[in-house]
C-alpha positions in Angstrom: 0.4 2.3 5.2 2.3 4.8 7.1 0.4 6.8 10.2 -0.6 10.4 9.8 -0.8 12.9 12.7 -3.4 13.2 15.1 -5.4 16.1 14.8 -8.8 16.0 16.7 -9.9 15.7 20.1 -13.6 14.7 21.1 -15.2 15.5 24.7 -17.7 12.6 26.2 -18.5 14.6 29.1 -20.0 11.3 30.7 -22.7 10.8 28.2 -24.0 7.3 27.3 -23.4 6.1 23.5 -26.5 4.2 22.2 -26.0 0.9 20.6 -26.9 0.6 17.1 -29.2 -2.6 17.0 -28.0 -4.0 13.7 -27.3 -7.8 12.7 -25.3 -8.8 9.7 -25.1 -8.6 7.0 -24.5 -4.8 7.7 -25.8 -2.6 4.9 -24.5 1.2 4.6 -28.0 2.6 6.0 -29.1 3.4 2.6 -32.1 1.8 0.4 -31.1 -0.6 -2.0 -30.2 0.3 -5.4 -32.6 -0.1 -8.5 -30.3 -2.0 -10.4 -30.7 -5.7 -11.1 -29.0 -8.1 -9.0 -26.6 -10.3 -10.8 -28.8 -13.9 -11.5 -27.3 -16.6 -9.0 -24.9 -14.0 -7.7 -21.0 -14.1 -8.1 -18.5 -16.0 -6.0 -15.7 -13.5 -4.7 -12.2 -14.3 -3.9 -8.7 -13.0 -3.4 -6.2 -13.0 -5.8 -3.4 -14.4 -3.6 -0.4 -12.4 -2.8 -0.2 -13.5 0.9 -0.2 -10.8 3.6 1.5 -7.8 2.1 0.8 -5.4 4.8 1.2 -4.5 8.7 0.1 -7.3 11.3 -0.7 -4.9 14.5 -2.2 -7.5 16.6 -2.8 -11.4 17.1 -4.5 -13.0 19.9 -4.9 -16.5 20.8 -7.9 -17.4 22.7 -6.9 -18.5 26.1 -9.3 -21.1 26.6 -9.7 -22.7 23.2 -7.5 -24.7 21.3 -7.0 -23.5 17.7 -9.2 -20.3 18.2 -7.2 -17.2 17.2 -7.7 -13.7 15.9 -5.6 -11.1 13.8 -5.7 -7.5 13.0 -4.6 -5.1 10.5 -4.0 -1.5 10.2 -6.3 -0.8 7.1 -7.4 -4.4 6.1 -9.8 -5.5 8.9 -9.8 -8.3 11.1 -9.4 -12.3 10.8 -10.6 -15.5 12.3 -8.2 -18.4 12.4 -9.9 -21.7 10.9 -7.7 -24.2 12.4 -9.1 -27.3 10.0 -8.7 -25.2 6.9 -5.7 -23.6 8.4 -6.4 -20.3 7.0 -7.4 -16.8 7.9 -11.2 -16.0 7.6 -11.9 -12.1 7.0 -14.6 -10.8 9.5 -15.1 -7.1 7.9 -15.7 -7.4 4.4 -19.3 -6.5 5.1 -18.4 -2.8 5.6 -19.1 -0.6 2.7 -18.1 2.6 0.9 -19.5 4.9 3.7 -17.7 2.9 6.4 -14.4 2.8 4.8 -12.9 4.4 7.8 -13.6 0.8 10.1 -11.4 -1.1 8.0 -8.6 -0.3 10.4 -8.6 -2.3 13.5 -7.5 -0.5 16.6 -7.8 -3.3 18.8 -9.9 -6.5 19.6 -10.6 -8.4 22.6 -12.1 -12.0 23.4 -13.7 -13.0 26.5 -11.6 -15.9 28.3 -15.4 -17.2 30.0 -17.3 -17.3 26.7 -15.2 -18.5 23.8 -17.8 -17.4 21.3 -17.6 -13.6 22.4 -15.3 -11.5 20.5 -15.0 -7.5 20.0 -13.3 -5.2 17.7 -12.6 -1.7 18.0 -12.8 -0.1 14.4 -11.7 3.5 13.2 -8.6 4.0 10.8 -8.0 7.6 11.2 -8.0 10.2 13.9 -8.2 13.1 11.6 -10.6 15.8 11.4 -11.9 14.5 8.1 -12.4 10.9 9.4 -15.4 9.4 10.9 -15.9 8.6 14.2 -15.3 4.9 15.5 -17.3 1.8 16.2 -17.2 -1.2 18.1 -18.6 -4.5 16.8 -19.6 -7.2 18.9 -20.0 -11.2 18.0 -21.5 -13.8 20.0 -20.3 -16.5 17.3 -17.1 -15.9 16.6 -17.2 -13.1 14.1 -19.9 -15.0 11.9 -22.4 -12.2 12.6 -21.9 -9.0 14.1 -23.8 -6.2 16.0 -22.4 -2.5 15.9 -22.1 0.4 18.2 -21.1 3.5 16.7 -18.7 5.9 19.0 -19.0 9.8 19.1 -14.7 9.6 19.3 -12.2 8.7 16.6 -9.8 5.9 16.5 -6.6 5.5 14.6 -5.8 2.2 13.6 -3.4 3.6 10.8 -1.8 6.3 13.2 1.4 6.2 15.2 1.1 3.5 17.9 -0.8 1.2 16.2 1.1 -1.6 17.0 0.2 -1.0 20.5 -2.4 -2.7 22.7 -4.7 -4.1 22.9 -6.6 -1.2 23.9 -9.6 -3.3 24.3 -10.6 -5.2 27.3 -13.1 -7.7 28.8 -13.2 -7.2 32.7 -11.8 -10.1 34.4 -14.2 -9.5 37.2 -17.4 -9.3 35.0 -17.8 -10.5 31.4 -20.3 -7.9 31.0 -18.2 -4.9 31.3 -15.5 -3.8 28.7 -13.0 -1.4 28.6 -11.9 1.1 25.6 -8.8 3.1 25.6 -8.8 5.9 23.3 -6.2 8.0 21.9 -7.5 11.5 22.8 -11.0 10.9 24.7 -9.3 8.8 27.8 -11.2 5.7 28.8 -14.5 4.3 27.9 -16.5 1.7 29.6 -19.5 -0.7 28.7 -21.4 -2.5 31.3 -23.7 -4.1 29.0 -21.3 -6.0 26.6 -20.6 -3.2 24.2 -24.1 -2.1 23.4 -23.5 1.4 25.2 -20.4 3.2 26.3 -19.8 6.0 28.5 -16.5 8.1 29.9 -15.1 6.4 32.8 -12.9 8.2 35.3 -9.3 8.2 34.4 -6.4 10.2 36.2 -4.4 11.2 33.3 -5.3 13.9 30.9 -5.0 13.6 26.8 -2.6 15.3 24.8 -4.0 16.6 21.3 -1.2 15.1 19.6 -0.4 11.9 21.9 -1.4 8.6 22.4 -3.6 8.5 25.2 -4.3 5.0 26.5 -1.7 2.7 24.8 -2.6 -1.0 26.3 -5.2 -2.3 28.7 -4.3 -5.9 30.5 -5.9 -7.9 33.0 -3.4 -9.5 35.9 -5.5 -11.5 37.9 -8.6 -9.0 38.9 -6.5 -6.1 38.3 -6.7 -4.0 35.3 -3.6 -2.3 34.4 -3.6 0.7 31.5 -0.8 2.2 29.8 -0.6 5.7 29.1 1.4 7.2 26.1 1.2 10.7 27.1 4.1 11.0 29.6 7.5 12.8 29.1 9.0 9.9 30.8 10.5 11.5 33.4 10.1 10.6 37.2 6.7 11.8 38.7 5.1 11.4 35.1 3.3 8.0 35.4 2.6 6.0 32.1 1.1 2.9 34.1 -2.2 2.9 36.0 -4.3 0.5 37.4 -7.4 -0.4 39.2 -8.6 -3.2 41.5 -12.4 -2.1 42.1 -13.2 -1.1 38.5 -13.8 2.5 39.8 -10.8 4.1 41.0 -7.5 4.1 39.0 -4.1 4.7 40.7 -0.5 5.2 39.3 1.4 2.0 39.7 4.1 2.7 42.3 7.8 2.3 41.5 7.2 1.9 37.7 10.0 2.7 35.3 11.1 6.2 34.3 13.4 7.8 31.4 13.6 8.0 27.7 13.9 4.0 27.4 10.6 3.7 29.3 8.4 6.8 27.8 5.6 4.7 26.1 4.5 1.2 27.4 3.7 -0.7 24.1 2.6 -4.1 25.4 2.0 -6.3 28.5 1.3 -9.6 29.0 0.9 -11.4 32.7 2.3 -14.5 33.8 -0.6 -16.2 36.0 1.8 -18.6 37.2 4.6 -16.4 38.8 2.1 -13.4 39.0 4.5 -11.1 37.2 3.6 -8.2 34.7 5.8 -7.8 31.8 5.8 -4.7 29.9 7.7 -3.4 26.8 8.9 0.1 26.6 9.8 2.4 23.7 10.6 6.2 23.5 7.8 6.5 20.9 5.0 4.5 20.0 5.9 3.2 16.9 6.1 1.6 14.3 8.6 4.2 13.1 10.6 6.7 15.1 11.7 4.4 17.9 15.5 4.5 19.2 15.5 3.4 22.8 13.3 1.1 24.6 13.6 -1.5 27.6 11.5 -4.6 29.4 10.4 -4.5 33.0 8.4 -6.9 35.2 6.4 -6.3 38.1 5.9 -8.7 40.9 2.1 -7.9 41.4 2.3 -9.6 44.7 5.0 -7.5 46.0 5.1 -4.2 43.9 8.9 -5.2 42.9 9.9 -3.9 39.4 12.8 -5.8 37.8 14.5 -4.6 34.5 14.7 -7.7 32.2 15.8 -6.0 29.0 17.5 -8.4 26.7 19.6 -6.0 24.8 20.1 -2.4 25.7 19.5 -0.2 22.2 22.6 2.2 21.5 25.3 0.1 20.6 26.7 -0.3 17.4 26.9 -2.8 14.6 29.8 -4.8 12.8 29.6 -2.0 10.4 29.7 0.9 13.0 25.8 1.7 12.5 23.9 2.9 15.5 22.0 0.1 16.9 19.2 1.9 18.0 15.5 0.5 18.4 12.7 0.0 20.9 10.7 -2.7 22.6 7.5 -4.1 20.9 5.5 -7.2 21.3 5.5 -9.5 24.4 3.9 -12.8 24.9 4.0 -15.3 27.9 3.8 -19.0 27.8 0.3 -20.1 29.6 1.9 -23.8 30.0 5.7 -23.0 31.5 5.8 -20.4 34.1 8.6 -17.7 33.4 8.8 -18.6 29.6 8.2 -15.6 27.5 8.8 -13.6 24.2 9.7 -10.0 23.4 10.1 -8.5 20.1 12.7 -5.6 19.1 11.2 -3.0 17.0 12.2 -0.4 14.2 15.9 -2.1 14.4 17.0 -1.4 10.8 20.7 -1.5 11.3 21.0 -5.0 12.9 17.5 -6.4 12.0 14.4 -6.8 14.5 14.4 -10.1 16.5 12.1 -11.9 18.9 14.1 -13.1 22.2 12.8 -16.0 24.0 13.1 -16.6 27.9 12.3 -19.4 30.1 13.7 -17.9 33.3 11.7 -15.0 34.0 13.7 -12.7 31.8 17.4 -13.3 33.3 18.8 -14.7 30.0 17.6 -14.6 26.7 18.1 -16.4 23.3 17.4 -14.5 20.1 15.3 -16.8 17.9 16.3 -14.9 14.7 20.3 -16.2 15.2 19.3 -19.8 14.3 16.1 -19.1 12.3 15.5 -20.8 8.8 13.1 -19.1 7.1 11.0 -20.6 4.3 9.1 -18.0 2.1 8.5 -20.2 -0.8 4.5 -19.8 -0.2 5.1 -16.2 -0.4 8.0 -15.4 -2.5 7.6 -11.8 -2.6 9.3 -11.8 0.8 12.7 -12.1 -0.8 12.2 -8.4 -2.1 13.5 -8.8 -5.5 16.0 -11.4 -5.1 17.2 -10.7 -1.6 17.0 -13.4 1.2 14.0 -12.6 3.6 14.7 -10.6 6.3 13.4 -11.9 9.7 11.2 -9.3 10.3 10.6 -5.4 10.8 7.9 -3.6 12.5 7.4 -6.5 15.0 4.8 -5.3 17.7 2.5 -8.1 17.9 3.9 -11.6 19.0 1.6 -14.5 20.5 2.6 -18.0 22.1 -0.2 -20.8 21.4 -1.6 -21.6 24.8 -1.8 -25.2 24.1 1.4 -25.3 22.1 4.8 -23.7 23.8 6.6 -24.1 20.7 4.2 -22.6 18.1 5.1 -19.0 18.2 4.0 -16.2 15.8 5.0 -12.6 15.3 3.7 -9.9 12.7 5.7 -7.7 10.7 4.9 -5.1 8.2 4.2 -7.6 5.4 3.5 -10.7 6.9 2.7 -13.2 10.2 5.7 -15.6 10.7 4.8 -18.7 12.6 7.0 -21.5 14.1 6.6 -24.9 16.0 10.0 -25.7 16.5 11.4 -22.4 17.5 14.0 -23.1 14.6 12.0 -23.0 11.3 10.0 -20.4 10.3 7.1 -19.8 7.7 4.5 -17.1 6.8 1.2 -18.4 8.4 -0.7 -16.1 6.7 -3.1 -17.7 4.2 -6.2 -16.0 3.9 -4.9 -12.7 4.8 -4.5 -9.9 2.0 -3.9 -6.5 2.8 -2.4 -4.8 -0.2 -3.5 -1.4 -1.0 -3.9 -1.5 -4.8 -3.4 1.4 -7.2 -3.4 -0.3 -10.8 -4.6 -3.2 -12.5 -4.4 -4.9 -16.0 -6.0 -7.8 -17.3 -3.6 -8.8 -20.6 -6.1 -10.3 -23.5 -3.0 -12.7 -24.3 -0.2 -14.4 -22.4 0.1 -16.7 -19.2 -1.1 -14.2 -16.6 -4.4 -13.0 -16.5 -3.6 -10.1 -14.1 -1.0 -7.7 -13.4 -1.3 -5.6 -10.2 0.6 -2.5 -8.9 0.3 -1.7 -5.3 1.4 0.4 -2.4 4.6 -0.9 -0.6 5.0 -3.9 -2.8 5.3 -2.4 -6.4 4.2 -4.5 -9.3 3.0 -8.5 -9.4 2.8 -11.1 -12.2 0.0 -13.2 -11.3 0.2 -16.4 -13.5 -2.2 -18.1 -10.9 -5.0 -16.5 -9.0 -5.1 -18.9 -6.1 -1.3 -18.6 -5.4 1.0 -16.0 -4.6 3.0 -14.7 -7.7 5.8 -17.4 -8.0 8.4 -14.2 -9.2 7.3 -12.2 -6.2 7.7 -8.6 -6.8 8.6 -7.2 -10.1 12.5 -6.6 -9.9 14.8 -4.5 -11.9 13.9 -2.0 -10.3 11.9 -3.2 -7.1 9.1 -0.9 -6.4 8.2 0.0 -3.2 4.8 1.8 -4.4 3.6 1.5 -7.9 2.2 4.8 -9.7 1.5 3.6 -13.1 0.9 0.3 -15.2 0.2 0.4 -19.0 0.1 -2.2 -21.6 0.5 -1.5 -25.5 -3.0 -2.7 -26.9 -1.7 -3.7 -30.2 1.2 -5.3 -28.4 0.3 -6.7 -25.2 3.7 -8.4 -24.5 4.9 -4.8 -24.1 4.2 -3.0 -20.7 5.5 -0.5 -18.9 5.5 0.5 -15.4 6.4 3.5 -13.0 6.8 4.2 -9.2 9.7 4.7 -6.5 12.2 2.3 -7.5 15.5 1.2 -6.0 17.3 1.6 -9.5 15.1 4.2 -11.5 11.7 5.0 -11.4 10.5 3.7 -14.9 10.9 0.1 -16.5 9.6 -1.8 -19.3 8.7 -5.5 -20.1 8.6 -7.2 -23.7 7.1 -10.3 -22.1 4.0 -9.3 -20.6 5.2 -8.4 -17.3 7.3 -11.6 -16.5 10.8 -9.7 -16.7 11.6 -6.1 -16.5 14.3 -3.7 -17.3 14.7 0.1 -16.2 14.3 2.8 -18.5 17.9 3.6 -20.0 17.2 7.3 -18.7 14.3 9.3 -16.8 13.5 12.7 -16.7 15.1 14.3 -13.7 11.5 15.2 -12.1 10.8 11.6 -12.2 13.5 10.9 -9.5 11.6 12.7 -7.1 7.7 12.7 -8.1 7.5 9.5 -10.5 3.4 9.7 -11.8 1.3 7.5 -14.0 2.7 6.4 -17.3 1.0 5.1 -20.7 2.4 3.6 -23.8 0.2 4.2 -27.0 -1.2 1.1 -28.9 1.8 -0.2 -30.6 4.5 0.7 -27.9 6.5 3.2 -29.8 5.5 6.0 -27.6 5.6 6.6 -23.9 3.9 9.5 -22.0 4.9 10.2 -18.4 3.0 12.3 -16.0 4.2 13.8 -12.7 3.0 16.4 -10.1 0.5 19.4 -11.2 3.5 21.9 -11.6 5.4 19.8 -13.9 5.0 19.0 -17.4 4.6 15.8 -18.9 7.3 14.0 -20.7 7.4 11.7 -23.8 10.1 9.1 -25.2 9.9 7.4 -28.7 13.0 5.3 -27.9 11.9 3.3 -25.2 12.9 5.5 -22.4 16.5 6.2 -23.9 15.8 9.9 -24.2 12.4 12.2 -23.1 11.4 15.4 -24.2 9.1 17.7 -22.5 5.6 18.0 -23.9 4.4 21.9 -22.8 0.9 21.3 -24.0 0.1 18.1 -21.9 -2.1 19.3 -19.0 0.2 19.4 -15.8 -0.6 16.2 -13.4 -2.9 14.9 -15.9 -3.4 11.1 -16.4 -2.1 10.2 -20.0 -4.4 7.6 -21.9 -3.6 5.8 -25.0 -6.1 5.2 -28.0 -6.3 1.4 -28.1 -6.4 1.2 -32.0 -4.5 4.3 -33.3 -1.2 4.6 -32.0 -1.2 8.6 -33.0 -4.0 9.3 -30.4 -3.4 10.1 -27.2 -5.7 11.8 -24.3 -5.8 13.5 -21.0 -8.6 15.0 -18.7 -7.4 18.4 -17.2 -9.5 18.3 -14.0 -8.5 22.0 -12.8 -10.4 23.3 -16.0 -12.8 20.3 -17.0 -11.2 19.9 -20.2 -10.2 17.2 -22.4 -7.2 17.2 -24.4 -6.1 15.2 -27.4 -3.0 14.5 -29.3 -3.2 13.4 -33.1 0.4 13.2 -33.5 1.5 10.6 -31.1 1.8 12.5 -28.2 4.0 15.5 -29.2 1.1 18.1 -28.8 -2.1 18.3 -27.2 -5.1 20.5 -28.2 -8.2 21.2 -26.3 -11.5 19.3 -27.3 -14.3 19.2 -24.9 -14.6 21.9 -22.4 -17.2 22.5 -19.7 -16.9 19.3 -18.3 -16.8 18.7 -14.5 -13.7 20.5 -12.8 -12.0 20.1 -9.6 -12.7 16.4 -9.0 -9.9 14.6 -8.0 -11.1 11.3 -8.1 -11.9 10.7 -11.9 -10.8 8.2 -14.6 -10.6 8.9 -18.4 -10.8 5.0 -20.0 -10.8 4.1 -23.5 -13.0 1.2 -24.6 -10.9 -1.7 -26.2 -10.8 -2.2 -30.0 -12.5 1.0 -30.6 -10.8 4.3 -31.7 -12.0 7.5 -30.0 -14.6 5.7 -27.7 -14.0 7.4 -24.3 -15.8 6.9 -20.8 -15.1 9.8 -18.3 -16.2 8.5 -14.8 -16.5 11.4 -12.1 -17.1 11.0 -8.3 -19.7 13.4 -7.9 -20.9 13.8 -11.3 -21.7 10.5 -12.8 -20.5 8.7 -16.3 -20.0 10.5 -19.5 -19.3 8.7 -22.9 -17.4 10.2 -26.0 -17.3 8.1 -29.3 -15.8 11.1 -31.4 -12.4 11.1 -29.4 -13.4 13.7 -26.9 -15.0 16.5 -29.0 -17.9 16.0 -27.1 -19.3 14.0 -24.4 -22.9 12.7 -23.4 -24.1 11.9 -19.9 -24.7 8.6 -19.4 -28.6 8.2 -17.6 -29.1 6.5 -14.7 -25.3 6.6 -13.0 -25.4 9.3 -10.0 -21.6 8.6 -9.4 -18.9 6.8 -11.0 -15.6 5.9 -9.1 -13.9 3.5 -11.2 -14.7 2.2 -14.8 -13.2 -0.8 -16.5 -14.0 -3.2 -19.5 -14.1 -7.0 -20.0 -15.2 -10.0 -22.4 -18.4 -9.1 -24.1 -21.3 -11.3 -23.1 -22.6 -13.9 -25.6 -24.2 -12.3 -28.6 -23.0 -8.9 -27.6 -20.5 -7.0 -29.8 -19.5 -4.9 -27.1 -17.1 -4.7 -24.4 -19.0 -5.5 -20.8 -18.5 -2.6 -18.5 -17.5 -3.0 -15.0 -18.2 0.0 -12.4 -17.7 0.9 -8.7 -20.3 3.5 -8.5 -24.0 4.8 -8.0 -26.7 3.8 -10.0 -29.1 5.4 -7.5 -28.2 5.3 -3.7 -25.9 2.5 -2.9 -22.1 2.5 -3.9 -21.5 -1.0 -5.0 -20.1 -2.9 -8.0 -21.9 -3.2 -11.3 -21.9 -4.6 -14.6 -23.6 -3.6 -18.0 -23.8 -5.7 -20.9 -25.3 -3.1 -23.0 -23.2 0.0 -23.2 -24.4 1.3 -19.8 -28.2 1.3 -20.6 -28.7 -1.2 -17.8 -26.8 -2.3 -14.7 -26.6 -5.2 -12.7 -25.2 -5.1 -9.1 -22.7 -8.1 -8.6 -21.4 -7.6 -5.3 -23.8 -8.2 -2.2 -23.7 -6.7 1.4 -21.0 -9.4 2.5 -18.7 -8.4 0.2 -18.2 -4.6 -0.1 -14.2 -4.0 1.5 -14.8 -0.6 2.3 -13.3 2.0 -0.4 -13.0 0.3 -3.7 -12.4 3.3 -6.0 -8.6 3.0 -7.3 -9.3 0.4 -10.4 -11.5 -2.1 -11.7 -11.2 -4.2 -15.0 -12.7 -7.2 -16.6 -11.0 -10.3 -18.0 -11.1 -9.8 -21.9 -10.7 -13.7 -22.0 -13.3 -14.7 -19.3 -16.6 -13.4 -19.3 -18.1 -12.2 -16.1 -14.7 -12.0 -14.4 -13.8 -8.7 -12.6 -10.6 -7.6 -10.6 -11.3 -5.0 -8.2 -8.6 -3.2 -6.4 -9.4 -2.5 -2.4 -7.5 -0.3 -0.2 -6.5 -3.0 2.2 -8.2 -6.3 1.2 -5.7 -7.0 -1.9 -7.1 -7.9 -5.3 -10.8 -9.3 -5.1 -11.9 -11.2 -8.0 -15.3 -12.4 -8.7 -17.0 -14.6 -11.3 -20.7 -15.4 -11.9 -22.0 -18.9 -9.9 
């Protein structure tokens, strides 16, 4: 979940933006599909992993005990349910067409109206991404109304841990401010219904950060500016006391260590504003930083940096980092916490001060971490880290010892300043790439994700007890395959710490790295497949590289010149000698009848150039292939790929899988993310795609869900869906 560069700047020119008067459940603005909805509906839940992504913001409500909100870079926003002690997702209603809105740039609450909450949404500011939007709620996120913006936001860009960039004006609850990256400052005077450009003295840079934070200090609003070069005379902090005129804050810090204001917090008791700075917006790339406070009554600035970056660690490594999060204690004057960020050599920490920053204590030094509820945080056997990418911190305004901080994978919390554990129940942010539901064994699900590799889900309601698959540990999984006739044998590929491929003989519980790997696997590990009996492996790489084959469990590999470069290998589930691959560059289906030694062209003239396609073999049948195409529907072959027939009634198919057959049916149930007529949704067919039933609803859409889908071969009706930021969703008939 790393950020992309910025590439587009839009201009508002002072025009008003009209609200879209829509109440939840929000649809995608298209007519409903003709497919029959599931009788009784489906119940949808997350397969629990626990966090697994970057927590970019956490916000305690200042006026209500137990009320808090959390945002992520690609996985939406959440509301804390204090009675259930878990986070409740707030943006799962956003559908396929609105996938870019699953990234939350900023959030805001109204101190005077506890039920009001606002979200600024937009994952990417690239030219190919859609514009941002603002959601507003009068019932703490139970229902929303939406205003689309003519500008782009960047919740998964550099600077996504800055903020908050959205603020309710302290003088007027009807007025909101929104800081953008490339389009200056926006203002709404009708609680987010309409927006227009507000005058701001700084000029955005096409590749910069724009406004990084907005914070209220009494009746004054301060704005951080991320496009300054850090030198004296280049202000990066502005303020307005009348909501109209902005001025640079006098005497503000300058220099590399104070180039980008990351976050700010105001102590209403001492009337001091604390600001964290870094030489880059983060979360990556920071090597210097500082912390300063401004006494707002006198204009006096004081540096209160806990530890200056630039020293050396015990092993001689450079101790470079910036500063990220800051939060003040609403109950104790002069008490606050700040976090380091991008401190890889000596590990990031949270510092706490009880005297206005004169002295500090590192909470990491005596921290006791308990990750038993989310064992993947042991990272394949290592002890858990206190954290990294710490740019979101919070102090409960009703409990001074309840402190939380976000990391690149979880939200840690403490209630005694010593013992820390993930406070993450309900939050699932994995970007899932691969899914397998084994026909036998303890686990009903194996998943492969970006950043957190492969997991063995022995239970769907608890984080896998083995954590991430180890030996090797993968950062990102690129392939996952099970031998259909020997389901205890599983292989996986990805970016690993000790090789980029591995196998398991116990259904994915334990793993061993392949004894060898092709040289190209060291730099470009692609998808991998095992044939039906587990005797042959086929490993694919980039579009310029040939496929490779092994018949000795990865001890040796040989090039397969006739395998289409960059294609995904698919094994026949019955005949070990048959393998398949679809070449999207030419629209040709290739097949092998000698266990992958040689491939020959079969069906030609199929759709070409479609990068989002899947070739799937129906379980228990030889030569029964289904070709799922993003823009060209669904096709089926029953003769091993010699010919394909278009499946009627399917406009687009993004991903396809199979599960246990319905009672009375001999053919497995099909599950598809696609469009039978106009709306992209999740469908099931119990009659070989003759008819489809929509099984999700408008409240359960999860943005882009085109990576993988599979039914459970042991439980009819159960389906698993890979999402891009909401983990694995699984549904069952009610």
